[in-house]
CHARMM internal coordinates of N, CA and C (Angstrom, degrees):
IC EDIT
DIST 1 N 1 CA 1.4434
DIST 1 CA 1 C 1.5209
ANGL 1 N 1 CA 1 C 111.13
DIST 1 C 2 N 1.3134
ANGL 1 CA 1 C 2 N 115.41
DIHE 1 N 1 CA 1 C 2 N -27.77
DIST 2 N 2 CA 1.4616
ANGL 1 C 2 N 2 CA 118.83
DIHE 1 CA 1 C 2 N 2 CA 179.30
DIST 2 CA 2 C 1.5253
ANGL 2 N 2 CA 2 C 109.29
DIHE 1 C 2 N 2 CA 2 C -64.83
DIST 2 C 3 N 1.3421
ANGL 2 CA 2 C 3 N 116.67
DIHE 2 N 2 CA 2 C 3 N -39.98
DIST 3 N 3 CA 1.4624
ANGL 2 C 3 N 3 CA 120.30
DIHE 2 CA 2 C 3 N 3 CA 178.94
DIST 3 CA 3 C 1.5269
ANGL 3 N 3 CA 3 C 110.98
DIHE 2 C 3 N 3 CA 3 C -64.72
DIST 3 C 4 N 1.3279
ANGL 3 CA 3 C 4 N 116.16
DIHE 3 N 3 CA 3 C 4 N -39.12
DIST 4 N 4 CA 1.4626
ANGL 3 C 4 N 4 CA 120.43
DIHE 3 CA 3 C 4 N 4 CA -176.15
DIST 4 CA 4 C 1.5328
ANGL 4 N 4 CA 4 C 112.18
DIHE 3 C 4 N 4 CA 4 C -70.65
DIST 4 C 5 N 1.3255
ANGL 4 CA 4 C 5 N 116.97
DIHE 4 N 4 CA 4 C 5 N -42.77
DIST 5 N 5 CA 1.4663
ANGL 4 C 5 N 5 CA 120.30
DIHE 4 CA 4 C 5 N 5 CA -174.21
DIST 5 CA 5 C 1.5287
ANGL 5 N 5 CA 5 C 113.59
DIHE 4 C 5 N 5 CA 5 C -108.14
DIST 5 C 6 N 1.3272
ANGL 5 CA 5 C 6 N 117.34
DIHE 5 N 5 CA 5 C 6 N -9.65
DIST 6 N 6 CA 1.4553
ANGL 5 C 6 N 6 CA 120.36
DIHE 5 CA 5 C 6 N 6 CA 178.77
DIST 6 CA 6 C 1.5148
ANGL 6 N 6 CA 6 C 114.17
DIHE 5 C 6 N 6 CA 6 C 78.69
DIST 6 C 7 N 1.3269
ANGL 6 CA 6 C 7 N 117.40
DIHE 6 N 6 CA 6 C 7 N 6.23
DIST 7 N 7 CA 1.4658
ANGL 6 C 7 N 7 CA 120.54
DIHE 6 CA 6 C 7 N 7 CA 178.18
DIST 7 CA 7 C 1.5265
ANGL 7 N 7 CA 7 C 108.81
DIHE 6 C 7 N 7 CA 7 C -158.18
DIST 7 C 8 N 1.3086
ANGL 7 CA 7 C 8 N 115.34
DIHE 7 N 7 CA 7 C 8 N 164.13
DIST 8 N 8 CA 1.4624
ANGL 7 C 8 N 8 CA 121.04
DIHE 7 CA 7 C 8 N 8 CA 178.07
DIST 8 CA 8 C 1.5319
ANGL 8 N 8 CA 8 C 108.46
DIHE 7 C 8 N 8 CA 8 C -76.90
DIST 8 C 9 N 1.3514
ANGL 8 CA 8 C 9 N 118.29
DIHE 8 N 8 CA 8 C 9 N 126.23
DIST 9 N 9 CA 1.4726
ANGL 8 C 9 N 9 CA 119.29
DIHE 8 CA 8 C 9 N 9 CA -178.87
DIST 9 CA 9 C 1.5275
ANGL 9 N 9 CA 9 C 111.68
DIHE 8 C 9 N 9 CA 9 C -70.59
DIST 9 C 10 N 1.3150
ANGL 9 CA 9 C 10 N 115.38
DIHE 9 N 9 CA 9 C 10 N 146.83
DIST 10 N 10 CA 1.4578
ANGL 9 C 10 N 10 CA 119.49
DIHE 9 CA 9 C 10 N 10 CA 177.22
DIST 10 CA 10 C 1.5295
ANGL 10 N 10 CA 10 C 109.24
DIHE 9 C 10 N 10 CA 10 C -78.15
DIST 10 C 11 N 1.3127
ANGL 10 CA 10 C 11 N 116.57
DIHE 10 N 10 CA 10 C 11 N 177.07
DIST 11 N 11 CA 1.4608
ANGL 10 C 11 N 11 CA 121.67
DIHE 10 CA 10 C 11 N 11 CA -174.51
DIST 11 CA 11 C 1.5273
ANGL 11 N 11 CA 11 C 111.89
DIHE 10 C 11 N 11 CA 11 C -60.92
DIST 11 C 12 N 1.3138
ANGL 11 CA 11 C 12 N 116.67
DIHE 11 N 11 CA 11 C 12 N -39.55
DIST 12 N 12 CA 1.4674
ANGL 11 C 12 N 12 CA 120.44
DIHE 11 CA 11 C 12 N 12 CA -178.17
DIST 12 CA 12 C 1.5235
ANGL 12 N 12 CA 12 C 110.68
DIHE 11 C 12 N 12 CA 12 C -65.45
DIST 12 C 13 N 1.3335
ANGL 12 CA 12 C 13 N 116.21
DIHE 12 N 12 CA 12 C 13 N -45.95
DIST 13 N 13 CA 1.4668
ANGL 12 C 13 N 13 CA 120.82
DIHE 12 CA 12 C 13 N 13 CA 179.36
DIST 13 CA 13 C 1.5312
ANGL 13 N 13 CA 13 C 110.63
DIHE 12 C 13 N 13 CA 13 C -64.36
DIST 13 C 14 N 1.3359
ANGL 13 CA 13 C 14 N 115.65
DIHE 13 N 13 CA 13 C 14 N -42.35
DIST 14 N 14 CA 1.4577
ANGL 13 C 14 N 14 CA 120.26
DIHE 13 CA 13 C 14 N 14 CA -179.53
DIST 14 CA 14 C 1.5231
ANGL 14 N 14 CA 14 C 110.56
DIHE 13 C 14 N 14 CA 14 C -60.81
DIST 14 C 15 N 1.3170
ANGL 14 CA 14 C 15 N 116.66
DIHE 14 N 14 CA 14 C 15 N -40.12
DIST 15 N 15 CA 1.4613
ANGL 14 C 15 N 15 CA 121.85
DIHE 14 CA 14 C 15 N 15 CA 177.59
DIST 15 CA 15 C 1.5304
ANGL 15 N 15 CA 15 C 110.69
DIHE 14 C 15 N 15 CA 15 C -62.07
DIST 15 C 16 N 1.3178
ANGL 15 CA 15 C 16 N 116.24
DIHE 15 N 15 CA 15 C 16 N -43.06
DIST 16 N 16 CA 1.4652
ANGL 15 C 16 N 16 CA 120.74
DIHE 15 CA 15 C 16 N 16 CA 179.15
DIST 16 CA 16 C 1.5248
ANGL 16 N 16 CA 16 C 111.06
DIHE 15 C 16 N 16 CA 16 C -63.31
DIST 16 C 17 N 1.3381
ANGL 16 CA 16 C 17 N 116.33
DIHE 16 N 16 CA 16 C 17 N -42.40
DIST 17 N 17 CA 1.4615
ANGL 16 C 17 N 17 CA 120.38
DIHE 16 CA 16 C 17 N 17 CA -179.62
DIST 17 CA 17 C 1.5229
ANGL 17 N 17 CA 17 C 111.44
DIHE 16 C 17 N 17 CA 17 C -63.63
DIST 17 C 18 N 1.3342
ANGL 17 CA 17 C 18 N 116.71
DIHE 17 N 17 CA 17 C 18 N -44.06
DIST 18 N 18 CA 1.4626
ANGL 17 C 18 N 18 CA 119.60
DIHE 17 CA 17 C 18 N 18 CA -179.62
DIST 18 CA 18 C 1.5228
ANGL 18 N 18 CA 18 C 110.63
DIHE 17 C 18 N 18 CA 18 C -66.83
DIST 18 C 19 N 1.3153
ANGL 18 CA 18 C 19 N 116.77
DIHE 18 N 18 CA 18 C 19 N -37.48
DIST 19 N 19 CA 1.4669
ANGL 18 C 19 N 19 CA 120.92
DIHE 18 CA 18 C 19 N 19 CA 178.17
DIST 19 CA 19 C 1.5273
ANGL 19 N 19 CA 19 C 110.47
DIHE 18 C 19 N 19 CA 19 C -61.92
DIST 19 C 20 N 1.3262
ANGL 19 CA 19 C 20 N 115.89
DIHE 19 N 19 CA 19 C 20 N -45.23
DIST 20 N 20 CA 1.4643
ANGL 19 C 20 N 20 CA 121.44
DIHE 19 CA 19 C 20 N 20 CA 179.22
DIST 20 CA 20 C 1.5281
ANGL 20 N 20 CA 20 C 110.83
DIHE 19 C 20 N 20 CA 20 C -64.87
DIST 20 C 21 N 1.3343
ANGL 20 CA 20 C 21 N 116.60
DIHE 20 N 20 CA 20 C 21 N -41.51
DIST 21 N 21 CA 1.4645
ANGL 20 C 21 N 21 CA 120.68
DIHE 20 CA 20 C 21 N 21 CA 179.84
DIST 21 CA 21 C 1.5264
ANGL 21 N 21 CA 21 C 110.56
DIHE 20 C 21 N 21 CA 21 C -63.51
DIST 21 C 22 N 1.3211
ANGL 21 CA 21 C 22 N 117.49
DIHE 21 N 21 CA 21 C 22 N -43.14
DIST 22 N 22 CA 1.4679
ANGL 21 C 22 N 22 CA 121.04
DIHE 21 CA 21 C 22 N 22 CA 178.32
DIST 22 CA 22 C 1.5222
ANGL 22 N 22 CA 22 C 110.91
DIHE 21 C 22 N 22 CA 22 C -62.29
DIST 22 C 23 N 1.3266
ANGL 22 CA 22 C 23 N 115.86
DIHE 22 N 22 CA 22 C 23 N -40.87
DIST 23 N 23 CA 1.4576
ANGL 22 C 23 N 23 CA 119.98
DIHE 22 CA 22 C 23 N 23 CA 179.77
DIST 23 CA 23 C 1.5274
ANGL 23 N 23 CA 23 C 110.83
DIHE 22 C 23 N 23 CA 23 C -62.66
DIST 23 C 24 N 1.3346
ANGL 23 CA 23 C 24 N 116.37
DIHE 23 N 23 CA 23 C 24 N -43.26
DIST 24 N 24 CA 1.4645
ANGL 23 C 24 N 24 CA 120.22
DIHE 23 CA 23 C 24 N 24 CA 179.87
DIST 24 CA 24 C 1.5276
ANGL 24 N 24 CA 24 C 111.81
DIHE 23 C 24 N 24 CA 24 C -65.79
DIST 24 C 25 N 1.3280
ANGL 24 CA 24 C 25 N 116.41
DIHE 24 N 24 CA 24 C 25 N -40.62
DIST 25 N 25 CA 1.4640
ANGL 24 C 25 N 25 CA 120.23
DIHE 24 CA 24 C 25 N 25 CA 179.14
DIST 25 CA 25 C 1.5225
ANGL 25 N 25 CA 25 C 110.15
DIHE 24 C 25 N 25 CA 25 C -63.65
DIST 25 C 26 N 1.3258
ANGL 25 CA 25 C 26 N 117.23
DIHE 25 N 25 CA 25 C 26 N -44.35
DIST 26 N 26 CA 1.4647
ANGL 25 C 26 N 26 CA 120.35
DIHE 25 CA 25 C 26 N 26 CA 179.89
DIST 26 CA 26 C 1.5230
ANGL 26 N 26 CA 26 C 111.01
DIHE 25 C 26 N 26 CA 26 C -65.24
DIST 26 C 27 N 1.3186
ANGL 26 CA 26 C 27 N 116.72
DIHE 26 N 26 CA 26 C 27 N -36.49
DIST 27 N 27 CA 1.4593
ANGL 26 C 27 N 27 CA 120.69
DIHE 26 CA 26 C 27 N 27 CA 178.68
DIST 27 CA 27 C 1.5265
ANGL 27 N 27 CA 27 C 110.15
DIHE 26 C 27 N 27 CA 27 C -62.51
DIST 27 C 28 N 1.3418
ANGL 27 CA 27 C 28 N 116.87
DIHE 27 N 27 CA 27 C 28 N -44.40
DIST 28 N 28 CA 1.4620
ANGL 27 C 28 N 28 CA 121.08
DIHE 27 CA 27 C 28 N 28 CA 178.00
DIST 28 CA 28 C 1.5213
ANGL 28 N 28 CA 28 C 110.99
DIHE 27 C 28 N 28 CA 28 C -64.64
DIST 28 C 29 N 1.3316
ANGL 28 CA 28 C 29 N 116.47
DIHE 28 N 28 CA 28 C 29 N -42.59
DIST 29 N 29 CA 1.4638
ANGL 28 C 29 N 29 CA 120.61
DIHE 28 CA 28 C 29 N 29 CA -178.72
DIST 29 CA 29 C 1.5282
ANGL 29 N 29 CA 29 C 110.59
DIHE 28 C 29 N 29 CA 29 C -62.65
DIST 29 C 30 N 1.3305
ANGL 29 CA 29 C 30 N 117.14
DIHE 29 N 29 CA 29 C 30 N -43.89
DIST 30 N 30 CA 1.4607
ANGL 29 C 30 N 30 CA 120.77
DIHE 29 CA 29 C 30 N 30 CA 179.57
DIST 30 CA 30 C 1.5245
ANGL 30 N 30 CA 30 C 111.17
DIHE 29 C 30 N 30 CA 30 C -64.82
DIST 30 C 31 N 1.3328
ANGL 30 CA 30 C 31 N 116.73
DIHE 30 N 30 CA 30 C 31 N -36.72
DIST 31 N 31 CA 1.4622
ANGL 30 C 31 N 31 CA 120.24
DIHE 30 CA 30 C 31 N 31 CA 177.91
DIST 31 CA 31 C 1.5267
ANGL 31 N 31 CA 31 C 110.30
DIHE 30 C 31 N 31 CA 31 C -64.75
DIST 31 C 32 N 1.3357
ANGL 31 CA 31 C 32 N 117.00
DIHE 31 N 31 CA 31 C 32 N -41.36
DIST 32 N 32 CA 1.4677
ANGL 31 C 32 N 32 CA 120.74
DIHE 31 CA 31 C 32 N 32 CA 178.55
DIST 32 CA 32 C 1.5259
ANGL 32 N 32 CA 32 C 110.78
DIHE 31 C 32 N 32 CA 32 C -65.13
DIST 32 C 33 N 1.3375
ANGL 32 CA 32 C 33 N 116.67
DIHE 32 N 32 CA 32 C 33 N -42.71
DIST 33 N 33 CA 1.4606
ANGL 32 C 33 N 33 CA 120.32
DIHE 32 CA 32 C 33 N 33 CA -179.59
DIST 33 CA 33 C 1.5221
ANGL 33 N 33 CA 33 C 111.35
DIHE 32 C 33 N 33 CA 33 C -66.30
DIST 33 C 34 N 1.3114
ANGL 33 CA 33 C 34 N 116.87
DIHE 33 N 33 CA 33 C 34 N -31.86
DIST 34 N 34 CA 1.4572
ANGL 33 C 34 N 34 CA 120.57
DIHE 33 CA 33 C 34 N 34 CA 178.67
DIST 34 CA 34 C 1.5241
ANGL 34 N 34 CA 34 C 110.18
DIHE 33 C 34 N 34 CA 34 C -67.16
DIST 34 C 35 N 1.3372
ANGL 34 CA 34 C 35 N 116.13
DIHE 34 N 34 CA 34 C 35 N -39.69
DIST 35 N 35 CA 1.4601
ANGL 34 C 35 N 35 CA 121.26
DIHE 34 CA 34 C 35 N 35 CA 179.54
DIST 35 CA 35 C 1.5281
ANGL 35 N 35 CA 35 C 110.20
DIHE 34 C 35 N 35 CA 35 C -70.68
DIST 35 C 36 N 1.3302
ANGL 35 CA 35 C 36 N 116.88
DIHE 35 N 35 CA 35 C 36 N -47.34
DIST 36 N 36 CA 1.4637
ANGL 35 C 36 N 36 CA 122.25
DIHE 35 CA 35 C 36 N 36 CA -179.64
DIST 36 CA 36 C 1.5210
ANGL 36 N 36 CA 36 C 109.41
DIHE 35 C 36 N 36 CA 36 C -121.57
DIST 36 C 37 N 1.3379
ANGL 36 CA 36 C 37 N 118.59
DIHE 36 N 36 CA 36 C 37 N 85.84
DIST 37 N 37 CA 1.4648
ANGL 36 C 37 N 37 CA 119.53
DIHE 36 CA 36 C 37 N 37 CA -178.92
DIST 37 CA 37 C 1.5298
ANGL 37 N 37 CA 37 C 110.49
DIHE 36 C 37 N 37 CA 37 C -66.11
DIST 37 C 38 N 1.3334
ANGL 37 CA 37 C 38 N 117.64
DIHE 37 N 37 CA 37 C 38 N 143.12
DIST 38 N 38 CA 1.4643
ANGL 37 C 38 N 38 CA 120.11
DIHE 37 CA 37 C 38 N 38 CA 179.47
DIST 38 CA 38 C 1.5244
ANGL 38 N 38 CA 38 C 110.55
DIHE 37 C 38 N 38 CA 38 C -66.15
DIST 38 C 39 N 1.3181
ANGL 38 CA 38 C 39 N 115.41
DIHE 38 N 38 CA 38 C 39 N 141.08
DIST 39 N 39 CA 1.4623
ANGL 38 C 39 N 39 CA 120.01
DIHE 38 CA 38 C 39 N 39 CA -179.34
DIST 39 CA 39 C 1.5237
ANGL 39 N 39 CA 39 C 109.59
DIHE 38 C 39 N 39 CA 39 C -78.40
DIST 39 C 40 N 1.3120
ANGL 39 CA 39 C 40 N 115.68
DIHE 39 N 39 CA 39 C 40 N 138.14
DIST 40 N 40 CA 1.4567
ANGL 39 C 40 N 40 CA 121.71
DIHE 39 CA 39 C 40 N 40 CA 179.27
DIST 40 CA 40 C 1.5208
ANGL 40 N 40 CA 40 C 107.87
DIHE 39 C 40 N 40 CA 40 C -91.41
DIST 40 C 41 N 1.3333
ANGL 40 CA 40 C 41 N 115.78
DIHE 40 N 40 CA 40 C 41 N 122.56
DIST 41 N 41 CA 1.4528
ANGL 40 C 41 N 41 CA 120.02
DIHE 40 CA 40 C 41 N 41 CA 178.58
DIST 41 CA 41 C 1.5244
ANGL 41 N 41 CA 41 C 108.81
DIHE 40 C 41 N 41 CA 41 C -83.29
DIST 41 C 42 N 1.2877
ANGL 41 CA 41 C 42 N 115.69
DIHE 41 N 41 CA 41 C 42 N 129.85
DIST 42 N 42 CA 1.4648
ANGL 41 C 42 N 42 CA 120.24
DIHE 41 CA 41 C 42 N 42 CA -179.54
DIST 42 CA 42 C 1.5191
ANGL 42 N 42 CA 42 C 109.42
DIHE 41 C 42 N 42 CA 42 C -108.88
DIST 42 C 43 N 1.3123
ANGL 42 CA 42 C 43 N 115.28
DIHE 42 N 42 CA 42 C 43 N 148.45
DIST 43 N 43 CA 1.4567
ANGL 42 C 43 N 43 CA 119.94
DIHE 42 CA 42 C 43 N 43 CA 177.24
DIST 43 CA 43 C 1.5224
ANGL 43 N 43 CA 43 C 108.60
DIHE 42 C 43 N 43 CA 43 C -74.92
DIST 43 C 44 N 1.3275
ANGL 43 CA 43 C 44 N 117.68
DIHE 43 N 43 CA 43 C 44 N 144.08
DIST 44 N 44 CA 1.4588
ANGL 43 C 44 N 44 CA 119.45
DIHE 43 CA 43 C 44 N 44 CA 179.05
DIST 44 CA 44 C 1.5264
ANGL 44 N 44 CA 44 C 110.88
DIHE 43 C 44 N 44 CA 44 C -67.67
DIST 44 C 45 N 1.2999
ANGL 44 CA 44 C 45 N 115.66
DIHE 44 N 44 CA 44 C 45 N 145.61
DIST 45 N 45 CA 1.4597
ANGL 44 C 45 N 45 CA 120.30
DIHE 44 CA 44 C 45 N 45 CA 178.80
DIST 45 CA 45 C 1.5286
ANGL 45 N 45 CA 45 C 109.11
DIHE 44 C 45 N 45 CA 45 C -70.98
DIST 45 C 46 N 1.3198
ANGL 45 CA 45 C 46 N 116.16
DIHE 45 N 45 CA 45 C 46 N 160.53
DIST 46 N 46 CA 1.4580
ANGL 45 C 46 N 46 CA 120.90
DIHE 45 CA 45 C 46 N 46 CA -178.59
DIST 46 CA 46 C 1.5264
ANGL 46 N 46 CA 46 C 111.16
DIHE 45 C 46 N 46 CA 46 C -59.40
DIST 46 C 47 N 1.3227
ANGL 46 CA 46 C 47 N 116.65
DIHE 46 N 46 CA 46 C 47 N -31.77
DIST 47 N 47 CA 1.4601
ANGL 46 C 47 N 47 CA 120.03
DIHE 46 CA 46 C 47 N 47 CA -180.00
DIST 47 CA 47 C 1.5256
ANGL 47 N 47 CA 47 C 111.09
DIHE 46 C 47 N 47 CA 47 C -67.34
DIST 47 C 48 N 1.3329
ANGL 47 CA 47 C 48 N 116.55
DIHE 47 N 47 CA 47 C 48 N -29.55
DIST 48 N 48 CA 1.4534
ANGL 47 C 48 N 48 CA 120.76
DIHE 47 CA 47 C 48 N 48 CA -176.24
DIST 48 CA 48 C 1.5305
ANGL 48 N 48 CA 48 C 112.99
DIHE 47 C 48 N 48 CA 48 C -90.28
DIST 48 C 49 N 1.3217
ANGL 48 CA 48 C 49 N 118.39
DIHE 48 N 48 CA 48 C 49 N -10.56
DIST 49 N 49 CA 1.4586
ANGL 48 C 49 N 49 CA 121.39
DIHE 48 CA 48 C 49 N 49 CA 179.08
DIST 49 CA 49 C 1.5255
ANGL 49 N 49 CA 49 C 108.36
DIHE 48 C 49 N 49 CA 49 C -74.96
DIST 49 C 50 N 1.3286
ANGL 49 CA 49 C 50 N 117.41
DIHE 49 N 49 CA 49 C 50 N 134.32
DIST 50 N 50 CA 1.4648
ANGL 49 C 50 N 50 CA 119.35
DIHE 49 CA 49 C 50 N 50 CA 178.87
DIST 50 CA 50 C 1.5275
ANGL 50 N 50 CA 50 C 111.37
DIHE 49 C 50 N 50 CA 50 C -60.88
DIST 50 C 51 N 1.3089
ANGL 50 CA 50 C 51 N 115.95
DIHE 50 N 50 CA 50 C 51 N 149.16
DIST 51 N 51 CA 1.4630
ANGL 50 C 51 N 51 CA 121.29
DIHE 50 CA 50 C 51 N 51 CA -177.67
DIST 51 CA 51 C 1.5218
ANGL 51 N 51 CA 51 C 111.23
DIHE 50 C 51 N 51 CA 51 C -61.74
DIST 51 C 52 N 1.3221
ANGL 51 CA 51 C 52 N 117.87
DIHE 51 N 51 CA 51 C 52 N -31.95
DIST 52 N 52 CA 1.4644
ANGL 51 C 52 N 52 CA 120.29
DIHE 51 CA 51 C 52 N 52 CA -178.81
DIST 52 CA 52 C 1.5299
ANGL 52 N 52 CA 52 C 111.17
DIHE 51 C 52 N 52 CA 52 C -62.60
DIST 52 C 53 N 1.3227
ANGL 52 CA 52 C 53 N 117.26
DIHE 52 N 52 CA 52 C 53 N -37.14
DIST 53 N 53 CA 1.4642
ANGL 52 C 53 N 53 CA 120.07
DIHE 52 CA 52 C 53 N 53 CA 179.15
DIST 53 CA 53 C 1.5236
ANGL 53 N 53 CA 53 C 111.31
DIHE 52 C 53 N 53 CA 53 C -68.94
DIST 53 C 54 N 1.3074
ANGL 53 CA 53 C 54 N 116.81
DIHE 53 N 53 CA 53 C 54 N -35.00
DIST 54 N 54 CA 1.4609
ANGL 53 C 54 N 54 CA 120.55
DIHE 53 CA 53 C 54 N 54 CA -179.82
DIST 54 CA 54 C 1.5268
ANGL 54 N 54 CA 54 C 110.03
DIHE 53 C 54 N 54 CA 54 C -71.60
DIST 54 C 55 N 1.3225
ANGL 54 CA 54 C 55 N 117.55
DIHE 54 N 54 CA 54 C 55 N -39.59
DIST 55 N 55 CA 1.4606
ANGL 54 C 55 N 55 CA 121.24
DIHE 54 CA 54 C 55 N 55 CA -178.84
DIST 55 CA 55 C 1.5258
ANGL 55 N 55 CA 55 C 111.80
DIHE 54 C 55 N 55 CA 55 C -69.30
DIST 55 C 56 N 1.3291
ANGL 55 CA 55 C 56 N 118.02
DIHE 55 N 55 CA 55 C 56 N -30.90
DIST 56 N 56 CA 1.4583
ANGL 55 C 56 N 56 CA 121.27
DIHE 55 CA 55 C 56 N 56 CA -178.75
DIST 56 CA 56 C 1.5266
ANGL 56 N 56 CA 56 C 112.61
DIHE 55 C 56 N 56 CA 56 C -74.90
DIST 56 C 57 N 1.3165
ANGL 56 CA 56 C 57 N 118.18
DIHE 56 N 56 CA 56 C 57 N -12.78
DIST 57 N 57 CA 1.4554
ANGL 56 C 57 N 57 CA 121.42
DIHE 56 CA 56 C 57 N 57 CA -176.20
DIST 57 CA 57 C 1.5212
ANGL 57 N 57 CA 57 C 110.65
DIHE 56 C 57 N 57 CA 57 C -69.38
DIST 57 C 58 N 1.3187
ANGL 57 CA 57 C 58 N 116.14
DIHE 57 N 57 CA 57 C 58 N 133.08
DIST 58 N 58 CA 1.4578
ANGL 57 C 58 N 58 CA 121.52
DIHE 57 CA 57 C 58 N 58 CA -179.14
DIST 58 CA 58 C 1.5256
ANGL 58 N 58 CA 58 C 109.19
DIHE 57 C 58 N 58 CA 58 C -120.43
DIST 58 C 59 N 1.3249
ANGL 58 CA 58 C 59 N 116.25
DIHE 58 N 58 CA 58 C 59 N 117.28
DIST 59 N 59 CA 1.4629
ANGL 58 C 59 N 59 CA 120.07
DIHE 58 CA 58 C 59 N 59 CA -179.30
DIST 59 CA 59 C 1.5235
ANGL 59 N 59 CA 59 C 111.21
DIHE 58 C 59 N 59 CA 59 C -65.23
DIST 59 C 60 N 1.3172
ANGL 59 CA 59 C 60 N 117.43
DIHE 59 N 59 CA 59 C 60 N -39.93
DIST 60 N 60 CA 1.4687
ANGL 59 C 60 N 60 CA 119.65
DIHE 59 CA 59 C 60 N 60 CA -177.62
DIST 60 CA 60 C 1.5261
ANGL 60 N 60 CA 60 C 111.21
DIHE 59 C 60 N 60 CA 60 C -63.45
DIST 60 C 61 N 1.3318
ANGL 60 CA 60 C 61 N 118.05
DIHE 60 N 60 CA 60 C 61 N -41.17
DIST 61 N 61 CA 1.4655
ANGL 60 C 61 N 61 CA 120.31
DIHE 60 CA 60 C 61 N 61 CA 177.21
DIST 61 CA 61 C 1.5208
ANGL 61 N 61 CA 61 C 110.83
DIHE 60 C 61 N 61 CA 61 C -66.24
DIST 61 C 62 N 1.3060
ANGL 61 CA 61 C 62 N 116.81
DIHE 61 N 61 CA 61 C 62 N -37.46
DIST 62 N 62 CA 1.4555
ANGL 61 C 62 N 62 CA 120.89
DIHE 61 CA 61 C 62 N 62 CA -179.79
DIST 62 CA 62 C 1.5222
ANGL 62 N 62 CA 62 C 110.58
DIHE 61 C 62 N 62 CA 62 C -63.84
DIST 62 C 63 N 1.3140
ANGL 62 CA 62 C 63 N 116.64
DIHE 62 N 62 CA 62 C 63 N -41.83
DIST 63 N 63 CA 1.4628
ANGL 62 C 63 N 63 CA 121.18
DIHE 62 CA 62 C 63 N 63 CA -179.59
DIST 63 CA 63 C 1.5252
ANGL 63 N 63 CA 63 C 110.31
DIHE 62 C 63 N 63 CA 63 C -68.03
DIST 63 C 64 N 1.3377
ANGL 63 CA 63 C 64 N 117.25
DIHE 63 N 63 CA 63 C 64 N -39.49
DIST 64 N 64 CA 1.4629
ANGL 63 C 64 N 64 CA 120.90
DIHE 63 CA 63 C 64 N 64 CA 179.57
DIST 64 CA 64 C 1.5264
ANGL 64 N 64 CA 64 C 111.24
DIHE 63 C 64 N 64 CA 64 C -63.93
DIST 64 C 65 N 1.3163
ANGL 64 CA 64 C 65 N 117.42
DIHE 64 N 64 CA 64 C 65 N -40.31
DIST 65 N 65 CA 1.4626
ANGL 64 C 65 N 65 CA 121.17
DIHE 64 CA 64 C 65 N 65 CA -178.00
DIST 65 CA 65 C 1.5214
ANGL 65 N 65 CA 65 C 111.44
DIHE 64 C 65 N 65 CA 65 C -68.01
DIST 65 C 66 N 1.3085
ANGL 65 CA 65 C 66 N 117.59
DIHE 65 N 65 CA 65 C 66 N -37.98
DIST 66 N 66 CA 1.4597
ANGL 65 C 66 N 66 CA 121.52
DIHE 65 CA 65 C 66 N 66 CA -174.63
DIST 66 CA 66 C 1.5256
ANGL 66 N 66 CA 66 C 113.09
DIHE 65 C 66 N 66 CA 66 C -101.65
DIST 66 C 67 N 1.3164
ANGL 66 CA 66 C 67 N 117.12
DIHE 66 N 66 CA 66 C 67 N 18.34
DIST 67 N 67 CA 1.4616
ANGL 66 C 67 N 67 CA 120.10
DIHE 66 CA 66 C 67 N 67 CA -178.55
DIST 67 CA 67 C 1.5264
ANGL 67 N 67 CA 67 C 109.93
DIHE 66 C 67 N 67 CA 67 C -67.85
DIST 67 C 68 N 1.3303
ANGL 67 CA 67 C 68 N 117.18
DIHE 67 N 67 CA 67 C 68 N 136.50
DIST 68 N 68 CA 1.4717
ANGL 67 C 68 N 68 CA 119.31
DIHE 67 CA 67 C 68 N 68 CA 178.80
DIST 68 CA 68 C 1.5271
ANGL 68 N 68 CA 68 C 110.27
DIHE 67 C 68 N 68 CA 68 C -69.95
DIST 68 C 69 N 1.2975
ANGL 68 CA 68 C 69 N 115.69
DIHE 68 N 68 CA 68 C 69 N 143.18
DIST 69 N 69 CA 1.4608
ANGL 68 C 69 N 69 CA 120.04
DIHE 68 CA 68 C 69 N 69 CA 178.97
DIST 69 CA 69 C 1.5186
ANGL 69 N 69 CA 69 C 108.55
DIHE 68 C 69 N 69 CA 69 C -86.84
DIST 69 C 70 N 1.2970
ANGL 69 CA 69 C 70 N 115.03
DIHE 69 N 69 CA 69 C 70 N 129.26
DIST 70 N 70 CA 1.4652
ANGL 69 C 70 N 70 CA 119.87
DIHE 69 CA 69 C 70 N 70 CA -178.95
DIST 70 CA 70 C 1.5132
ANGL 70 N 70 CA 70 C 109.27
DIHE 69 C 70 N 70 CA 70 C -103.29
DIST 70 C 71 N 1.3063
ANGL 70 CA 70 C 71 N 115.24
DIHE 70 N 70 CA 70 C 71 N 142.75
DIST 71 N 71 CA 1.4697
ANGL 70 C 71 N 71 CA 119.86
DIHE 70 CA 70 C 71 N 71 CA -178.77
DIST 71 CA 71 C 1.4972
ANGL 71 N 71 CA 71 C 110.91
DIHE 70 C 71 N 71 CA 71 C -98.62
END
COOR INIT
IC SEED 1 N 1 CA 1 C
IC BUILD
């Protein structure tokens, strides 16, 4: 910035520059996301889950892990 303006910017100017830079970066990022939207990963349906995974499921362990803590 010293090369561009010939002096060290004060706090107010520096704040303005960073604000503008952030705005430009976000503008570019949004443009890229618009062109290539991120893919949403979906959980497999129960029909598509292998039988081995379904058989290994234990209700008692599931309940123990998610049990509410009482005071």
